[in-house]
N, C-alpha and C positions, 0 to 999 in steps of 0.2 A: 501825706506824709509828714511825720514829726522827725525833727533832726535837734540835737543838742549841739548848739554852737559854743565853741569856747574861745574868747576873744580878749585881747588887753588893748590899753591904750599906749601910744607912744608921744611923748612931749618933743616934738623936732625943733622946738624954739630955744632949747639948751644943749650946751656940749659938756659932758657926754649927754645923749639922750638918756630921758628916765622913762620908766615903763611902770604901769599900774600893775596889780596883782591881777592874774586872770580871773574872769567871771563867766558863768555858764548862763546861756538862755535856751528856752526850747522854742523852736519855730515850728509853727504847724502851717504848712502850705496850703491846706484846704481851707484855712480861716484867715490867713495874712495875706493881703492883696499884694504886698511888695514881692511875696515869694510864691505867687501862684502859678507862676510860669517855670518854676525850678523843678527839674526832674532828676538831678543828680547832686552829690553834695559839692562837687564844683560850681554848680549854677547857684547853690545857697550861699556858698562862700564868697562868691563875687557879687551877688545881689546883697549880701549884708555889709560887704565893704563898701559897696557903691553907695548903699542908703546913708550910712554914718558919715562917710568921707566927703561926699561930693554934693551936698544937700543944695547948695546954690549954682552948680554948674560943673562941667568937665574940666575946667581949665584951673581950678584953684581947690586945694583941700579946705573944707569948711572950717575946721578949727585946728591949727597946727598944733595947739598945745595937747590936743587928745586926738592923733590920728588912729583909727582903730585897725588892728590886724587881726585876723582869724587866725588861730593856731589850730583848730581841728573842727571838723563837722561830722557828727555820728548820727547814723539813723537809728531811730527809736522803734523797738519791736512793740507793735501795737497788740500783739498776741496776749 
């Protein structure tokens, strides 16, 4: 299944926090091992944020100057 993921990054190291412009990425669960177990849009959102934010472990955000937040996940019609 393919999904369009719209996400942005938040810089948590400054007050007020700053945000990047949202960007879109196509995720194909059939070819991307990170998302191979995803069956729902929620699964994709969780896997996407987990991959980008917790590369080095579950107890620390990988890059506090660029924490990723998913805004939307939209299934892409393959028909």
